[in-house]
C-alpha positions in Angstrom: 96.3 69.4 111.7 93.2 67.2 112.0 92.2 64.5 109.6 88.5 63.5 109.5 87.4 60.2 108.0 84.7 57.6 108.1 86.4 54.4 109.4 85.6 50.9 110.5 88.2 48.4 111.6 88.4 44.9 113.0 91.8 43.9 114.4 92.5 40.5 116.0 95.4 39.6 118.3 96.8 36.2 119.3 98.5 37.5 122.4 97.6 39.6 125.4 100.8 41.6 124.9 100.0 42.6 121.3 96.5 43.4 122.3 97.6 45.6 125.2 100.2 47.4 123.1 97.6 48.1 120.4 95.2 49.5 123.0 98.0 51.7 124.4 98.6 53.1 120.9 94.9 54.0 120.5 94.9 55.5 124.0 97.8 57.9 123.5 96.1 61.1 122.4 92.3 60.8 121.9 89.2 59.1 123.3 87.2 57.0 120.9 84.4 54.6 121.5 85.5 51.2 120.4 84.5 47.6 121.2 87.1 45.3 122.7 86.6 41.5 122.7 88.4 39.5 125.3 88.8 35.7 125.3 86.9 33.6 127.7 89.2 31.8 130.1 88.2 28.2 129.5 90.6 25.5 128.5 88.6 24.7 125.4 88.5 28.2 124.0 91.2 29.5 121.7 92.4 32.8 123.1 91.5 35.8 120.9 91.5 39.4 121.6 90.0 41.9 119.2 89.5 45.6 118.7 86.5 46.7 116.7 86.3 50.3 115.7 82.6 50.6 114.9 81.6 52.5 111.7 81.7 56.2 112.4 83.1 59.6 111.6 86.4 60.0 113.5 88.9 62.8 114.0 92.6 61.7 113.8 92.0 57.9 114.4 93.6 56.8 111.2 97.2 57.7 112.3 96.6 55.9 115.6 95.6 52.7 113.9 98.9 52.1 112.1 100.7 50.3 115.0 97.6 48.3 116.1 97.2 47.1 112.5 100.9 46.1 112.4 100.5 44.2 115.7 97.3 42.4 114.6 97.5 38.7 113.6 94.5 39.4 111.4 92.5 42.5 110.6 91.3 45.1 108.2 90.7 48.8 108.2 88.3 50.4 105.7 88.0 54.2 105.4 86.8 57.1 103.3 87.9 60.7 103.7 86.0 63.9 103.1 88.9 66.0 104.3 89.7 67.9 101.1 90.1 64.8 98.9 87.6 62.1 98.2 89.6 59.0 98.8 88.7 55.5 100.0 91.1 52.8 101.3 91.4 49.3 102.6 94.4 48.1 104.6 95.0 44.6 105.8 97.2 43.3 108.5 99.2 41.3 106.0 100.4 44.6 104.4 98.1 44.6 101.4 96.6 48.0 100.7 94.3 49.6 98.1 93.6 53.3 97.7 90.8 54.7 95.5 89.9 58.1 94.2 86.2 57.9 95.0 85.1 59.8 92.0 86.9 57.3 89.7 85.7 54.4 91.8 82.1 55.5 91.6 82.4 56.0 87.9 83.8 52.5 87.4 81.6 50.6 90.0 78.4 52.6 90.6 77.9 55.2 87.8 74.2 55.6 88.8 75.5 57.6 91.8 77.2 60.2 89.7 75.3 63.4 88.8 76.4 66.3 86.6 75.8 70.0 87.2 74.9 70.0 90.9 74.8 72.8 93.4 77.5 72.8 96.2 74.9 71.4 98.6 73.9 68.6 96.2 77.6 67.9 95.5 78.2 67.4 99.3 75.3 65.1 99.5 76.5 63.2 96.4 80.0 62.8 97.9 78.5 61.5 101.2 76.6 58.9 99.2 79.9 57.9 97.4 81.6 57.4 100.7 78.7 55.4 102.1 78.6 53.1 99.1 82.4 52.6 99.1 82.3 51.7 102.8 79.4 49.3 102.6 80.8 47.6 99.6 84.2 47.0 101.3 82.7 45.8 104.6 82.8 42.2 103.4 86.6 42.4 103.6 86.5 42.8 107.4 87.1 39.7 109.4 84.1 38.1 111.1 84.6 38.2 114.8 81.1 37.1 115.6 80.5 39.7 118.3 77.3 38.7 120.0 75.5 40.3 122.9 76.7 37.3 125.0 80.3 38.1 124.0 79.9 41.7 124.8 78.3 40.8 128.2 81.3 38.5 128.9 83.8 41.3 128.1 81.9 43.8 130.4 81.9 41.3 133.3 85.5 40.2 132.8 88.0 41.4 135.3 90.2 43.3 132.8 92.4 45.2 135.2 95.3 46.8 133.4 94.2 45.3 130.1 91.8 48.2 129.1 93.3 51.6 129.4 91.1 54.0 131.3 90.1 56.3 128.4 89.0 53.4 126.1 85.3 53.1 126.3 83.7 49.7 125.9 80.4 50.1 124.0 77.7 47.7 123.0 
């Protein structure tokens, strides 16, 4: 059974091994476009590897993020589902989690988004607005990895070899 959700995640790793294991988990069954940040190999730079799942609508990615989140030294996943239930969630690498019924969350945090007596088409549009508001509100809980074009260029030009599994696509 498939599970569709809007997801964004930033997961940081202190070791190459944890990073490689996390990528292997993401590479098991699907192909998603994610960004991967590799450390520069200079003596003054602190080594840091990161996986950034860019904001998007994904099929089945949430179950494949469990192990990468557990392996992360720092990181957060935010998501909202439209797969039969309107739920939103935030999960942190330290084990903290929060789950929200989006209808209740909107009522408590953004009542201006709630409308009564709508058609099914308007209801779908309203629910999409709820998900969008939840995700943008929770984005400030994501770690800041300062992904710049220079960093993305460095990663694309870095000889990664076995580090990036072949079906992981590096995007900018």
